[in-house]
C-alpha positions in Angstrom: -117.1 -116.5 35.3 -118.5 -112.9 35.3 -120.7 -112.1 38.3 -123.9 -110.4 37.5 -125.5 -108.0 40.0 -129.1 -108.6 41.2 -130.3 -105.8 38.9 -128.6 -107.3 35.8 -130.1 -110.7 36.8 -133.6 -109.1 36.9 -133.1 -107.5 33.5 -131.7 -110.7 31.9 -134.6 -112.8 33.4 -137.2 -110.4 31.9 -135.4 -110.3 28.5 -135.2 -114.1 28.3 -138.9 -114.5 29.0 -139.8 -112.0 26.4 -137.5 -113.7 23.9 -139.5 -116.9 24.0 -142.5 -115.3 22.3 -140.3 -113.5 19.8 -138.7 -116.7 18.7 -142.1 -118.3 18.3 -143.5 -115.4 16.4 -140.4 -115.1 14.2 -141.0 -118.7 13.1 -144.5 -117.7 12.0 -143.7 -114.2 10.7 -145.9 -114.5 7.7 -149.0 -115.0 9.8 -148.4 -112.0 12.1 -150.9 -109.1 12.0 -149.0 -106.0 11.0 -150.2 -102.4 11.3 -148.4 -99.4 9.8 -147.0 -96.9 12.4 -145.5 -94.6 9.7 -143.7 -94.8 6.4 -141.5 -97.9 6.4 -142.0 -98.2 10.2 -144.0 -101.1 11.3 -145.2 -102.4 14.7 -146.3 -105.9 15.2 -148.3 -107.8 17.7 -145.0 -109.5 18.7 -143.5 -106.1 19.5 -146.3 -105.0 21.7 -146.6 -108.4 23.5 -142.8 -108.4 24.2 -143.0 -104.8 25.6 -146.0 -105.7 27.9 -144.2 -108.7 29.3 -141.0 -106.7 29.9 -142.9 -104.0 31.7 -144.7 -106.5 33.9 -141.6 -108.5 34.8 -139.4 -105.4 35.5 -142.2 -103.5 37.4 -142.7 -106.6 39.6 -139.0 -106.7 40.4 -138.4 -103.0 40.7 -141.8 -101.3 41.5 -140.3 -97.9 42.2 -138.6 -97.5 38.8 -140.1 -95.5 36.0 -140.2 -96.6 32.4 -139.5 -95.2 28.9 -140.7 -97.5 26.2 -140.9 -97.5 22.5 -144.6 -98.4 22.2 -146.1 -97.0 25.3 -143.9 -94.0 26.0 -143.1 -92.8 29.5 -144.5 -94.3 32.7 -143.6 -92.4 35.9 -142.3 -94.4 38.9 -142.4 -93.7 42.6 -138.8 -92.6 42.1 -138.1 -89.8 39.6 -134.3 -90.5 39.5 -134.3 -93.9 37.9 -136.0 -95.7 35.0 -135.8 -98.6 32.6 -135.5 -97.7 28.9 -136.9 -100.5 26.8 -137.0 -101.5 23.1 -138.8 -104.8 22.9 -137.8 -105.4 19.3 -134.9 -103.5 17.7 -134.8 -104.4 14.1 -138.5 -104.7 13.5 -138.1 -104.5 9.7 -135.6 -107.4 9.7 -138.0 -109.4 11.9 -140.9 -108.9 9.5 -138.8 -109.9 6.5 -137.6 -113.1 8.1 -134.0 -111.8 8.8 -132.7 -113.1 12.2 -130.8 -109.9 13.0 -132.9 -108.3 15.8 -132.7 -107.8 19.5 -134.4 -107.0 22.8 -132.6 -104.2 24.6 -133.1 -102.8 28.1 -131.1 -100.1 30.0 -131.3 -98.4 33.4 -130.9 -94.7 33.6 -130.1 -93.2 37.0 -129.8 -89.4 37.6 -129.5 -89.0 33.8 -126.7 -91.6 33.4 -126.9 -95.1 31.9 -125.7 -97.5 34.6 -126.8 -101.0 33.3 -127.7 -102.4 30.0 -128.7 -105.7 28.4 -129.1 -106.5 24.7 -130.2 -110.0 23.6 -130.3 -111.4 20.1 -132.8 -114.3 20.4 -132.1 -116.2 17.2 -128.3 -116.1 17.6 -128.6 -116.6 21.4 -126.1 -113.8 22.2 -126.5 -112.0 25.4 -124.6 -108.7 25.7 -124.6 -106.9 29.0 -122.8 -104.2 30.9 -122.8 -102.4 34.2 -121.1 -99.2 35.0 -117.6 -99.8 36.4 -118.0 -103.6 36.0 -117.1 -104.1 32.3 -119.1 -105.3 29.3 -119.7 -109.0 28.5 -121.0 -111.4 25.8 -122.5 -114.2 27.9 -119.7 -114.6 30.4 -116.8 -113.4 28.3 -115.3 -110.0 28.8 -115.6 -107.6 25.8 -113.0 -105.2 24.5 -113.3 -102.9 21.5 -111.0 -103.6 18.6 -107.4 -102.5 18.5 -107.3 -101.2 14.9 -105.7 -97.8 14.5 -105.9 -97.1 10.8 -109.1 -96.0 9.0 -108.1 -98.0 5.9 -108.4 -101.2 8.0 -111.6 -100.3 9.7 -115.0 -102.0 9.3 -117.7 -99.5 10.2 -121.5 -99.8 10.7 -124.2 -97.2 10.1 -127.9 -96.7 9.6 -129.4 -95.5 6.4 -132.3 -93.0 6.7 -135.3 -94.7 5.1 -138.6 -93.4 3.6 -140.2 -90.8 5.8 -136.9 -89.8 7.6 -134.9 -86.7 7.0 -131.2 -86.5 6.4 -130.8 -88.4 3.1 -128.5 -85.8 1.6 -126.3 -85.5 4.7 -126.0 -89.3 4.9 -124.9 -89.5 1.3 -122.3 -86.8 1.9 -121.0 -88.8 4.9 -120.8 -92.0 2.8 -119.0 -90.2 0.1 -116.3 -89.2 2.6 -116.1 -92.5 4.3 -116.1 -95.0 1.4 -112.7 -94.2 0.0 -111.1 -94.3 3.5 -112.2 -97.6 5.1 -112.2 -101.3 4.5 -116.0 -101.6 4.5 -119.3 -100.2 5.8 -122.3 -102.3 6.9 -125.9 -101.6 7.5 -127.6 -104.4 9.4 -130.7 -102.6 10.7 -130.4 -102.8 14.5 -128.6 -99.9 16.2 -128.6 -101.9 19.5 -126.7 -104.7 17.9 -124.4 -102.3 16.0 -123.3 -100.9 19.3 -122.9 -104.3 21.0 -120.7 -105.3 18.0 -118.5 -102.3 18.5 -118.1 -103.3 22.1 -117.2 -106.8 21.0 -114.6 -105.6 18.5 -116.6 -106.9 15.5 -117.0 -103.4 14.2 -114.4 -100.7 14.7 -116.9 -97.9 14.7 -120.5 -96.9 14.2 -122.3 -93.7 13.5 -126.0 -92.8 12.9 -128.5 -90.0 13.3 -132.2 -89.9 14.1 -132.1 -92.5 16.8 -134.3 -92.8 19.9 -133.1 -93.3 23.5 -134.4 -97.0 23.5 -132.3 -97.8 20.4 -129.0 -96.8 21.9 -129.1 -96.5 25.7 -127.7 -100.0 26.6 -125.2 -100.0 23.7 -123.7 -96.7 24.8 -122.7 -98.2 28.2 -121.5 -101.4 26.5 -119.1 -99.5 24.3 -117.7 -97.4 27.1 -117.3 -100.4 29.5 -115.5 -102.2 26.7 -112.9 -99.4 26.4 -114.5 -97.4 23.6 -115.7 -93.8 23.1 -119.2 -92.6 22.5 -120.2 -89.0 21.8 -122.8 -87.2 19.8 -121.9 -86.1 16.3 -120.5 -82.8 17.5 -118.3 -84.5 20.1 -120.6 -83.7 23.0 -122.3 -86.0 25.5 -126.0 -85.2 25.1 -126.5 -88.3 23.1 -130.0 -89.5 24.2 -131.5 -86.1 23.6 -129.8 -85.4 20.3 -130.3 -88.9 18.9 -127.1 -89.0 16.9 -123.8 -90.6 17.9 -120.3 -91.8 17.0 -119.1 -94.9 18.8 -115.6 -96.4 18.2 -112.4 -97.6 19.8 -110.1 -95.0 21.3 -108.0 -94.8 18.2 -110.7 -94.3 15.5 -113.3 -92.1 17.2 -111.5 -88.9 16.5 -110.8 -89.7 12.8 -114.4 -90.7 12.3 -115.6 -87.5 13.9 -113.3 -85.5 11.6 -114.8 -87.3 8.5 -118.3 -86.6 9.6 -117.7 -82.9 10.3 -115.9 -82.5 7.0 -118.9 -84.1 5.2 -121.4 -81.9 6.9 -119.4 -78.8 6.2 -119.5 -79.6 2.5 -123.2 -80.3 2.7 -124.0 -77.0 4.5 
């Protein structure tokens, strides 16, 4: 059985408590009060309540840590070198439409590096977690990225820019380059779970632009701890600031990067 550190146990405990309310609210999704936060971007009472609970639980356990949260932004801690990064409901649109593909995700960033991450899918009861140097896990089973080495056999995941987002033309160019080359492309609507699925070998690779740190922080660590590679679209490491990434196993990352660069050259 995998041994979790005290920090991972604190994160898991907070996530599990927040998930209870999300399960209940998901069962009553039609009765939720919904307010628009932007075009095709909704925030629910469930989202805010989950974030509040996560903040309270994690702050109680680690009072010196800072926070970066989707709904309430940045909260400075007594220490300026470590913080929790929280998305209380990744996959909000799925949630609102009664689709069970959503997750709570929490990461720890220390000195600018992600060192711990937890992503939990409440309806599927799948707990993905990782800690730097200790591997990535689904519940208590060690994760490894897939071993596929040919693009024609690869199943990839991505995110489609929706209404109000830029980059539609670039995305269509990327899709035009990828579609003839791979076995399939999926868009499930949760970047946190997309990355967890790459770590688990369910997807062979994932790419997306326009992401926020709370969408991807935990998943970046999971993929790396499962033996995969994660870079920004240009091949660099400034992923959280840029908001774009390519994540894949060690054989397919470079081919994916070449496809994306070729598509963007044609678009420019």
